[in-house]
C-alpha positions in Angstrom: 109.9 149.6 31.3 110.6 148.7 27.6 113.5 151.2 27.5 115.1 149.5 30.6 114.8 146.1 29.0 116.3 147.3 25.7 119.1 149.2 27.5 119.8 146.1 29.6 120.0 143.9 26.5 122.2 146.4 24.8 124.6 146.6 27.7 124.6 142.8 27.9 125.5 142.5 24.2 128.2 145.1 24.5 129.6 143.4 27.6 129.6 140.1 25.7 131.7 141.6 22.9 134.2 143.0 25.4 134.7 139.4 26.7 134.5 137.8 23.2 135.5 140.4 20.6 133.9 140.3 17.1 136.5 139.9 14.3 135.8 141.6 11.1 138.2 140.8 8.3 138.6 143.3 5.5 142.1 142.2 4.8 143.4 142.1 1.3 147.1 141.3 1.9 149.2 141.2 -1.2 150.9 138.0 -2.2 154.1 137.6 -0.3 157.5 137.3 -2.0 158.2 133.6 -2.5 161.0 132.0 -0.5 162.5 128.7 -1.5 163.1 126.9 1.8 164.7 123.5 1.9 163.4 120.7 4.1 164.6 121.1 7.7 165.9 124.6 7.0 166.0 126.9 10.1 164.7 130.4 9.7 163.5 133.4 11.8 160.3 135.3 11.1 162.4 138.4 10.5 163.9 136.6 7.5 160.6 136.9 5.7 160.9 139.9 3.4 157.7 141.6 4.6 158.9 141.5 8.2 162.6 142.5 7.6 162.2 146.2 7.9 159.0 146.3 10.1 158.6 149.2 12.4 156.0 150.0 15.1 154.9 146.4 15.0 151.7 145.1 16.6 150.8 141.4 16.6 147.3 140.0 17.1 146.5 136.3 17.6 142.9 135.3 17.1 142.3 131.9 18.8 139.5 129.7 17.5 137.1 128.4 20.2 138.4 124.8 19.9 142.0 125.9 20.1 141.4 127.8 23.3 140.3 124.5 25.0 143.5 122.7 24.0 146.3 125.3 24.2 149.1 125.1 26.7 148.2 126.3 30.2 150.7 129.2 30.1 148.9 130.9 27.2 146.0 133.2 28.2 142.7 131.7 27.1 141.2 134.9 25.6 139.8 135.0 22.1 142.2 137.7 20.9 145.7 138.3 22.2 147.8 141.3 21.3 151.3 142.7 21.8 152.9 146.0 20.8 155.7 145.5 23.3 158.9 145.9 21.4 160.9 143.3 23.3 158.2 140.7 23.0 157.8 141.4 19.2 161.6 141.3 18.8 161.8 137.9 20.5 158.9 136.7 18.3 160.6 137.9 15.1 163.9 136.3 16.2 162.3 133.0 17.2 163.7 130.1 15.1 161.4 127.9 13.1 162.1 124.7 11.1 160.6 124.4 7.7 158.9 121.0 7.4 157.8 120.9 3.7 154.4 119.7 5.0 150.9 121.1 5.1 148.5 121.2 8.0 145.0 122.1 6.8 143.0 122.1 10.1 144.5 125.2 11.8 141.8 127.8 12.5 143.6 130.3 14.7 145.4 133.2 13.1 148.3 135.6 13.7 148.3 139.0 12.1 151.4 141.3 12.1 151.0 145.0 11.5 153.8 147.4 10.7 152.9 151.1 10.8 149.2 150.2 10.9 149.5 148.1 7.7 148.9 144.4 7.7 152.2 142.9 6.4 152.0 139.3 7.4 149.3 136.8 8.2 149.6 133.2 9.3 147.7 130.3 10.8 149.0 129.4 14.2 148.7 126.3 16.3 149.3 126.6 20.0 148.2 123.1 21.1 150.4 120.0 21.3 151.1 120.4 17.5 152.9 123.8 17.9 153.7 125.8 14.8 152.7 128.3 12.0 151.5 127.8 8.5 151.1 130.3 5.7 151.9 130.8 2.0 155.5 131.8 2.6 156.6 129.2 5.2 154.3 126.3 4.7 154.1 124.3 8.0 156.9 125.4 10.3 157.5 124.4 13.9 159.5 126.3 16.5 162.9 125.0 17.2 162.5 125.8 20.9 158.9 125.0 21.9 159.3 126.4 25.4 160.7 129.7 24.2 157.9 130.1 21.6 155.2 129.4 24.3 157.0 131.8 26.7 156.9 134.6 24.1 153.2 134.0 23.3 152.3 133.9 27.0 153.5 137.5 27.3 150.7 138.7 25.0 147.9 140.7 26.5 144.2 140.4 26.2 142.6 142.5 23.5 140.2 144.8 25.3 137.9 146.2 22.6 134.7 144.7 21.4 135.6 144.6 17.7 138.9 143.9 15.9 138.9 145.0 12.3 141.6 143.2 10.2 142.4 145.5 7.3 
């Protein structure tokens, strides 16, 4: 009887983590090369030196609980989204952003870009009414075409494993 209860609880916990993956961050990303953007300058993610020559790219987006409640309806509401689809990644890296010379400190969701299984870029990402990314390279930047950016992110898939290790 006790074995059945323990097994049931174990399966319940594992099932929960498949639905709501645990994120373990071991990342020690090196400081990015500085870029001196001018206010209102338009840039693409692939203009960032760490992303210029990326190959075999996989992107993960980890959505904070509060952000999942407020994101646009076309974005899947899973905790972790991923894409290794080369056309989706290419569209994301070619998406145009506008440097705003501002800082938004309340963003909790994150985007991680891996190239050849190495973390090369990390950024906070906001997918609610205040759409944009923020990191040490770009500061706060908003997409030039909001609908295009949302369309790209909406093509991401659900991450299907119980644990995501960011390293």
